[in-house]
C-alpha positions as CSV (number, residue, x, y, z in Angstrom):
1,X,-35.1,5.4,-1.4
2,X,-36.1,2.0,-0.2
3,X,-36.3,3.3,3.4
4,X,-39.0,5.9,2.2
5,X,-41.8,3.3,2.5
6,X,-40.7,2.5,6.0
7,X,-40.8,6.2,6.9
8,X,-44.2,6.5,5.3
9,X,-45.5,3.5,7.2
10,X,-44.2,4.7,10.5
11,X,-45.7,8.1,9.9
12,X,-49.1,6.7,9.1
13,X,-49.0,4.4,12.2
14,X,-48.3,7.3,14.5
15,X,-50.9,9.5,12.8
16,X,-53.4,6.8,13.5
17,X,-52.4,6.4,17.1
18,X,-52.3,10.2,17.5
19,X,-55.9,10.6,16.3
20,X,-57.0,7.6,18.4
21,X,-55.6,9.4,21.4
22,X,-57.2,12.7,20.5
23,X,-60.6,11.0,20.0
24,X,-60.4,9.1,23.3
25,X,-59.0,11.8,25.5
26,X,-62.0,14.1,24.7
27,X,-64.3,11.2,25.5
28,X,-62.5,10.8,28.9
29,X,-63.1,14.5,29.4
30,X,-66.8,14.0,29.0
31,X,-66.7,11.2,31.6
32,X,-64.6,13.3,34.0
33,X,-67.1,16.2,33.7
34,X,-70.0,13.9,34.3
35,X,-68.3,12.4,37.3
36,X,-68.0,15.8,38.9
37,X,-71.8,15.8,39.3
38,X,-71.9,12.5,41.1
39,X,-72.4,12.2,44.8
40,X,-69.6,11.2,47.1
41,X,-67.8,8.8,47.3
42,X,-68.7,7.8,43.7
43,X,-67.5,11.2,42.5
44,X,-64.0,10.9,44.0
45,X,-63.5,7.3,42.9
46,X,-64.5,8.0,39.3
47,X,-62.5,11.2,39.1
48,X,-59.3,9.5,40.3
49,X,-59.8,6.6,37.9
50,X,-60.4,9.0,34.9
51,X,-57.4,11.1,35.9
52,X,-55.2,8.0,35.8
53,X,-56.6,6.8,32.5
54,X,-56.3,10.3,31.0
55,X,-52.7,10.7,32.2
56,X,-51.6,7.4,30.7
57,X,-53.4,8.0,27.4
58,X,-52.1,11.5,27.1
59,X,-48.4,11.0,28.0
60,X,-47.9,7.4,26.9
61,X,-49.9,7.4,23.6
62,X,-51.1,10.7,22.4
63,X,-48.1,13.0,22.9
64,X,-45.5,10.5,21.8
65,X,-47.6,9.7,18.7
66,X,-47.9,13.4,17.8
67,X,-44.1,13.8,18.1
68,X,-43.2,10.6,16.2
69,X,-45.7,11.3,13.4
70,X,-44.1,14.8,13.0
71,X,-40.6,13.4,13.1
72,X,-41.3,10.9,10.4
73,X,-43.2,13.6,8.4
74,X,-40.2,16.0,8.6
75,X,-37.8,13.2,7.7
76,X,-39.9,12.4,4.6
77,X,-40.3,16.0,3.6
78,X,-36.8,17.3,4.1
79,X,-34.5,14.3,3.7
80,X,-36.0,12.5,0.7
81,X,-36.1,13.6,-3.0
82,X,-39.9,13.2,-3.1
83,X,-40.4,15.4,-0.1
84,X,-38.7,18.4,-1.6
85,X,-41.0,18.1,-4.7
86,X,-44.1,17.9,-2.4
87,X,-43.2,21.1,-0.6
88,X,-43.6,22.9,-3.9
89,X,-47.2,21.6,-4.4
90,X,-50.2,23.6,-3.2
91,X,-52.1,20.6,-1.7
92,X,-49.1,20.1,0.7
93,X,-49.3,23.7,1.8
94,X,-53.0,23.2,2.6
95,X,-52.2,19.9,4.4
96,X,-49.5,21.5,6.5
97,X,-52.0,24.2,7.4
98,X,-54.4,21.5,8.7
99,X,-51.6,19.9,10.6
100,X,-50.9,23.3,12.2
101,X,-54.6,23.5,13.2
102,X,-54.4,19.9,14.5
103,X,-51.5,21.0,16.8
104,X,-53.6,23.9,18.0
105,X,-56.4,21.5,18.7
106,X,-54.0,19.2,20.5
107,X,-52.6,22.0,22.6
108,X,-56.1,23.1,23.6
109,X,-56.8,19.5,24.6
110,X,-53.7,19.6,26.7
111,X,-55.0,22.8,28.4
112,X,-58.3,21.1,29.2
113,X,-56.4,17.9,30.4
114,X,-54.4,20.0,32.8
115,X,-57.5,21.7,34.1
116,X,-59.3,18.4,34.7
117,X,-56.3,16.9,36.4
118,X,-56.6,19.8,38.9
119,X,-60.4,19.2,39.3
120,X,-61.2,22.4,37.4
121,X,-64.3,21.8,35.3
122,X,-64.7,24.8,32.9
123,X,-66.6,23.1,30.1
124,X,-69.9,21.3,29.8
125,X,-70.2,17.7,28.5
126,X,-72.1,19.1,25.5
127,X,-69.2,21.3,24.6
128,X,-66.8,18.4,24.9
129,X,-69.0,16.2,22.7
130,X,-69.0,18.9,20.1
131,X,-65.2,19.6,20.6
132,X,-64.6,16.0,19.8
133,X,-65.8,16.5,16.3
134,X,-62.9,19.0,15.6
135,X,-60.4,16.2,15.2
136,X,-62.8,14.3,12.9
137,X,-63.1,17.3,10.6
138,X,-59.3,17.7,10.4
139,X,-58.9,14.0,9.8
140,X,-61.3,14.1,6.8
141,X,-59.7,17.1,5.3
142,X,-56.1,15.7,5.6
143,X,-57.0,12.3,4.3
144,X,-58.8,13.7,1.2
145,X,-56.0,16.1,0.5
146,X,-53.3,13.3,0.7
147,X,-55.3,10.8,-1.3
148,X,-56.6,13.2,-4.0
149,X,-53.6,15.6,-4.1
150,X,-53.9,17.8,-7.3
151,X,-57.2,16.2,-8.3
152,X,-58.9,18.2,-5.6
153,X,-61.1,21.1,-6.7
154,X,-60.4,23.5,-3.9
155,X,-63.8,25.1,-4.0
156,X,-65.7,21.8,-3.8
157,X,-63.3,20.6,-1.1
158,X,-64.0,23.6,1.1
159,X,-67.7,23.4,0.5
160,X,-67.5,19.7,1.3
161,X,-65.8,20.3,4.6
162,X,-68.3,23.0,5.6
163,X,-71.2,20.7,4.7
164,X,-69.6,17.8,6.6
165,X,-69.2,20.1,9.6
166,X,-72.9,21.1,9.4
167,X,-73.9,17.4,9.2
168,X,-71.8,16.7,12.3
169,X,-73.5,19.6,14.1
170,X,-77.0,18.3,13.1
171,X,-76.1,14.8,14.2
172,X,-74.8,16.2,17.5
173,X,-78.1,18.0,18.1
174,X,-80.1,14.9,17.1
175,X,-78.1,12.7,19.5
176,X,-78.5,15.3,22.3
177,X,-82.3,15.1,22.0
178,X,-82.2,11.3,22.1
179,X,-80.0,11.4,25.2
180,X,-82.4,13.9,26.9
181,X,-85.5,11.8,26.1
182,X,-83.8,8.7,27.7
183,X,-83.2,10.7,30.9
């Protein structure tokens, strides 16, 4: 059981690096989309640099972190005595639901990554800035679930996530107005 704390530590480290990769990749998407509107040769120079940065971030940090975080999570859940007990708890079911949503988010980011690597711009910078908040909402939900466990009142938790999402949207609109005034 002593190795359990090592597993938990490694899981947490790779969850942190996974989220860091998800936060930064979407930021790079914003820069790539903005670069597409620049005049030549600036456009081509920026696009190539952002493609290299995105590629390295995605395949050297983000994907490996997602896989390793999952491996250590499965190890803790299925090969330790504590994990079997957690799988019986409702908060863990909700957490695993959020992890599933996180993987869907990750896969959508992968699709956008592939499109931008092929110079196909299908989204606006405003969409990407808003899309970036998806990982933030998932992160908040998972952290509160893990820390509070059974102390969470599910109704208040859901209301809290919805209110947090509304605050993010309002903040996004406020920041967009500030950006537009500066231009």
